[in-house]
N, C-alpha and C positions, 0 to 999 in steps of 0.2 A: 793146581792142575786144570788144564783145559779139558772140556768135554767135546769131543769131536764127533759129530754125528751126521755124515754125508750120505744122502740117499741118491743112488745112481740109478738112472732110468734105462739102462740098456743091460745086456748080459755082462756079468762082472769080467769075463775073460777078455772082452774086447776094450775094456776101459783101462788106461794107464793111470796109475796112482800118481806119478810125477806131474801128469798134465792137470790133474784135479787140483793138486795143491798150488801148482804155478798159476792156473787160472783164477783161484780163489784166495790168492795171498793177500789181497787188499780187504778181505773180509775178516771181522773179528773172529777168531778161532772159537770163542765161546759160543757163538751163534751157529756153528756148523757140526753136523753129526755125520759119521761116516759108517754106513752099513751097505751091503749090496743086496738088491732085490732083482730077481729074475723077472723080466717082462716079455711080453709078446711082440716080437718085431716081424713085420711082413711087408712085402712089396705089393701094394694093391693096384690091380689094373683098372685104368680109368680110359675114357675116350681119348685123353690127351697124353697118354703115356703112363708108365708105372711111378706111384709116389711111394716113398718109403714112410711106414707108419709104425709108431711104437704105442702100443696100448697097455695100460696098467690098470689094475682094479677090476672089479666086476660090476657092469652096468646094472642099475636098479631102475625099475619101471617108474618110480615117482620121483627120481632125481636125474638132473641133467649130467652130461659129461663135459668136463673142462677140455676144450679142444683148442690146441696152441698151433700157430703158424709163425715161422721165424722170418727174419729180415734177410736181405741180400748179403752175401758174404758169411752167413751164419748157418748152422744147423740147430737141431733141437737142443743139443748139448751147450754148444757156446752161447746160445741165445737165452736159454731158460734154466740151465742147471743152477747158476747162483741163486735164483729164486726157489727152485724145487728142493734144493739140499737144505735149505734154511730150516731150522727147527720150528720156526713159528708156521712153516707152510704145511707141517705134518697134520694139523687140526683140520685143514681142508682136505688134504688128499686121503685122509682116513675115511671120509665121508663121500667124496666125489671121485669117480673113476677119472683118468686123464688119458687123452689121446693126442700125440703129437704128429703132426703132418710135416714132412719135408718135401720140398718142391723137387721135381724131377732132376737127378744128378746132383743134388746138394748133400747127400748124406756121405758119412765118412767112407772112404775106400770106393767111392762110385767110380766107375768106368767112364770114359769120355763118351758122350753121346754120338751116336751114329750120324754121319753128314747128312743122310736123308731125313733125319728126324727134325721136324719143325717144332721149335720150342714154343710152348702154349704162351698165349698172352694172359695178362692178369685176369681178363673176364673168363678165359678158358679155365685158368687154374681155380677159380672160384667155383666154377661148374663141375670141377673134379671132386670138390668136398662131398656132395651128395654119395657119390660112388663109395667113398671112405666110410660114411656113415652107414651106408646099406651093408657094406661088407662086415662091419663089426657089430650090426644089429642096434645102432643107436638111433634114437628118436629126436632128443633134444639136446642142445648144447649150450654152454656159455663160452663164448669165443674169447681167446686171449692172444692178440697178434701184435707183433712189432714191425714198423716201416711197411715193407711190401707185404708182410703177412697181415698186418692190420688192414691194409687196402683189401686184400683177398677176402678176409673174413667179412668186412663191411659190405662188399659186393655180394657175398653169399647171403647175408642177411637181408639185403634188399631184394634179392630174388627168391628167397625162400623165408620169409618172415616166420612161417609157422614152425620152423625148426630151430630157431634161435631164441633162447629166453634172455640173453643179455650179452654185452659186448664189452671187453676191456681193451681199448686201442691205444697203444703206445707209439707215439711218433707217426700218427697217420697224416698222410698227405693225400687229401681228397681231390686235388686238382690235377689236371694233366701237366705234363712236363713243359709244354709250351715250345714255341720255335727257338727262342734264344736259349732256353735250357737245354733243348736237344742238340743244338749246335755245339754248346759248350761241352756237353757230355761226350760228343763225338771227339771233339778236339783234345778233351783230357784222356780219353781212352787211347788216342794216337800218340800222345806224349807222355804219359805216365803208365807205370805198371799197374796191375790189377789191385793190388793192396793200396797204393797210393791213391787210387781212384775210390775204393770202398771205405777206407778209414775216414775220409772226411764226410762220407754220407752217414756213417755210425756215431762219430764222435766230434764235439765242437772244437773251435780252434784252441780255446783255453785249454781244454782237456788234453789235446794233442801236445800242446806245449809243455804241460807240466806234469802230466800223469804218465811218464815214459814206460814204466813197467807194464801197465795195463795196455797201452798202445803196442808195446812190443809183443805182449802175448797174442794179441788179436792178430797183428801182422804175421806172426809166425803160424797162427792157426790158419789164415787164409792161404798162406804160401805152402805149408806143408801137409795140412790135413784135408783141405777143400780141392777139388778138381777144378783148376782155375778155368778151363775151357767152358766147363758147364756153368761156373759162376758168372762168367762173362756173358752167357746167353740169358741167364736169369736177370742180370743186371740190365740188359738191352730191353728185356720184355717190361722190366718195371719202368724204365725210361720212355717206353712207348704206350704207357696206360693212357686210358681215357679218364676224363674227369667222372667222379662218381655220380654227378648231376642230381645231388640232394637238394632239397628246398626246404627252408624253414617254414612250418605252418604258421598261418596267420589266424588270430582269432576271427571267427565269422567267414573265413575264406573256404576254399575248396577242401573237402574231406579227402580227396584223392591225390594230395600232394605226395610226391615221392620222397620219402625220408625213412629214417631208420624207425621201426615200430617198437623195438625193445629198449629196456634201461640200458643206458651206454655211459661208460666211464672213459673219458680221455685222460691220458697221462703223458706228460712231457717234462723233462728236466729243464731248468732255466738256462743251463749252458748248452742246450741241445740245437743242433742246426735245423731241427724241425719245429722250433717254437712257433714262428708265423704261421706255418702250415697248419699246425694243430689248432691255433686260435682261429684262424679262418675256417676250418672245418667245424669247430665249435659254433661259430656264427651262423652256420647253414642247417644246424640240427634243432630238433624239437627241444626248447628249453625246459619242458616238464619232464623229459625223459633222460636228459643229458647232464653230466657233471663233468667239469673240466678241473683236473688236479695238476696244478703246476708246482713242481717240487724245487724248492730252494736249494742252492749250492749242490746241484745234481747235474751230471754229466749227460751224454748222448744215450745211454742206456740205463735208465732208472732201475730196472730190475737187476742189473749188474752193481750199480753203484750205491743203491740204497735199497736192497731187497726187502729189509724189515718194513719200511714205510709202505712199500708197494703192497706187501702182504697184507699189512693192517688196513689199507684201503680196499683191498680184494676182499678181505673177510667182511667188512661193513657192506660192501656192494652185494654179495653173495647172500648175506643175512637179511638184507634189505628186500630181496626178492622172495623171502620167506623159505628158503631152503635149509637153513641151518639155524637152530634155536640157540639162545644165549648159553644154555646149558653146556653145549658141546663146544662153545668157544672160550675154553678156561683161560688161556692166555690173554686173550683180548679182554676178557672180562676182569682180569686181576689188574690190567693196566687202567681201566676207567672206572673201577669201582669206588676209588676215593673221591672222585668228583661227580660222577653221575652213574646211572644205571644203564646197562645194556639189556633191552628186552627182545622178546621173539617177535618176529614180524610175520603176519599171516594175511595180509591182505594186499596193500598197494604194491605195484611194481613199477612205480614212476620215481618219486622223489623221496621215498622213504629212507633210502640209504644216505641220502645227503642230509636230511634232517636229523638223523642219529648221529652222524658226524659232527654236526653243529653242536648238538646237545652235549656229546661226549668230550669234545675238545674245548669248548668255550672257556672252561675254568683254568686252562693252561696258558691262556693268551698272554696275560700279563707277565708271567714268568718267562715265557719264551721271548717276549720283546727285549727284556732285560739282558737275557744271555746272548741274544744275537741270533740271526738266522743260521749261522754256521754251526752252532752247537746244539740246535734243537733235535729232541728225540721224539717229539709227538707233533701231532697235526694242529695247525691253526686253521680255523674254518672261518669263512666270511661269506656273507651273501647280501645283497641290496635289494630288499623287497620292492623298492620303487622301480628297479630295473628289470623284474622277473620277466616281464612281458616282451622284453627286448633282448635278453641275453640269457645264456644257461647258467646254472649255478657254477660258480667258480670257487675252488678250495686251494689256498696256498699252503704248502706242506714244507 
């Protein structure tokens, strides 16, 4: 008998059971639990329009809040529910409050935005985040963003470094769209329907060609759940983004280099259309604070395709910043106890999480190579100490 334990992050009466089971049908039932939790949903007024927010848990003075921002064509449910309903995630959300932010007009049931409303740019959306934090009385966050949401949270961290303790950025593209890309996007918009435009942004070609059920589910979501006029405006805003203009610090160089000051974990699936963009972003960030996690046999949305592995990386990342002790990470500890120990981190906020990943998973490398990449259940970690000065830590999973 399967134990199903799904945690829903909106009021139960607004969530359809059939949608949950369809969306997560590709996830092992034994890793999902279903129960309903009432949360606080509000439309928060900002200088750039109202944003729909979902706050769960009680903020604590000594702990940050896990702040999420979704990608184009998605909302907090379709982007993050496969991650947050997973039983392994419960160890995190029992300790950290969660705040989901949805861009203007992207929530379920959203009405078409008024004609006179000027949709905010990516930079403006990043400046709407402080208003949300002020509204809920939040001081510090660990950001979790995907695609456009990753860009927005990275921009927010650049402009407000004192408010961000860490960033987990999935499928981030730190570059501007570029002239050719902008022209191609406009041509695609003229000749394709919105789902046909958004799906290739979210998923790689192999996944589109082979995982028909998953693609059909998200195409249906974009068509029936999202307000397509509003999604089109969000998509245009993303395609009009500026480059983040981050620069990798050079030893002995200027201390005023514009870069992310917090610990940062970049995640991308090896079949994602964002692979090159994420690798390029990694090359521009501080290698002492950044880890690149490239997930093998993973599609365009790692948090949907392989939520357990993303959660495991997230646990090490948060613990590496000293917020969660090993005693509270029971499931993580049970997985690693056979080969190494997981200890509490109380100091460094730079590469401690990477070092722990390396120690905890080195023992499994030989077995994983024999089984092949497609059957791996745990992380393989590698780093080249001779190249530390020129590239960030890279973790293959």
